[in-house]
N, C-alpha and C positions, 0 to 999 in steps of 0.2 A: 428664117421663120419670122424675123424681125420685121422684115418688110412687110409681109401678110399680114402680122398682126398690127403694124401701122395703118395697112389699107382697111383691115375690117374695122379698126377706130374711125377713120375718116370717112369710110361707107357709113356707120352709124350715125356720124356729126351730119352727114349730109342728108340722110334722111329723116332724121331730127328736124331740121330745118326744112326740107319740104312738108313734112306734118304739121310743124307750127305754121307754115304760111298757106296750108290749105292747097297747095300745089300737089298736082301728082307726075307733071312731068320734070326730069330733071335737066334735060337738054337746055332751056331758057337761064338756069342759074349755073350751068358748068365753070363757064369762063370767072365771073365773079367768086365760085367757091375755090377753086383751084388759083387764084389769085393769093387769095387768102391762107391757103393750105398748099404752101409747095412741097413737093415730094419727087422724088425720081419717078422716070418713066413707067416700068414695072410695078411700082405701088398705086401710081396714079390710074394705069390701066386695069389693073385688079379692082380696085375700090369702085371705078366707073362700072365696070362691069356687074359689080354686086350690085349698085344702084340700081341701073337700068332693069336688071333681071329680077329684083325686088319689085319694083316701082310697074313693071309689066305682069307682073303676076299678083300684084297687089289683093285684087280680087280674090281670087283662089286662095291665096295664102290666109287674109282676112276670115274667111269662110272656115278654111281648116282650124285656126287658132278658136273661132267661135265655138266650134262643134267640141272642141277639146278643153273649153273652159266652162266652170259652173257657175252661173250667177254672175257673170262679169261681162259687162258691154266693152268693146273694144274703145269705147269713147270714155268710160269710167275708168281705163288702165293711165297708168303714168305714161307720158309721152315716150320717155326713154324705154321703160319696159316692152311699149308696146312695139318700138320699133327693134330693139333687141331680138324678141320672138320673130318679127317679119325677117330679120335678116336671117336667122337661125334656121328658119322655117325652107328659107329660100337656098338656104346651102344643103341642108339635109335631103330637099327634094331634086334641087335641081343643079345641085354642086358635083364637083368631082367625087370619086369614092373617097380621096386623100381628105376631102372637107368634110364628109360626114362620117370618117373616123375618128377626125380629130374632135368635132363637136360631142360625139356620142361618148369618146374617151372624157373629154372633160365632165360632161352630166354625169356618167357614171360614177365619177371620182368625187363630185359635190355629192353625189346621192350616199356614198359609201360614207364619207367623212361627216355629212351632216344627219344622218337618219337618227332617230333617236335608238339607243341600243333596247332589243328586246327581253 
């Protein structure tokens, strides 16, 4: 599990880098990114797949996020927040059943733990 967590961290960092540079294609940046963030092959492959999947589906992901937010443009969101949402939507929609259970489990727990008592 620690390997997947690390891969998700790196995927988020890579998406952040792409967002900041205004690039939508990870390919030209992969060699440099992985040279600065060495990890084992499994973690790298998982992170790369998440980045490629998120960027390939970014228009649909951004449309989904925009439809679910009220009075918030994606451009107004913090870069980290925007890319966390993109990565989460990608995993929920296009990820494995395991991914969606993992994400939903965490979000359910956050909701239970942080919502005000009625």
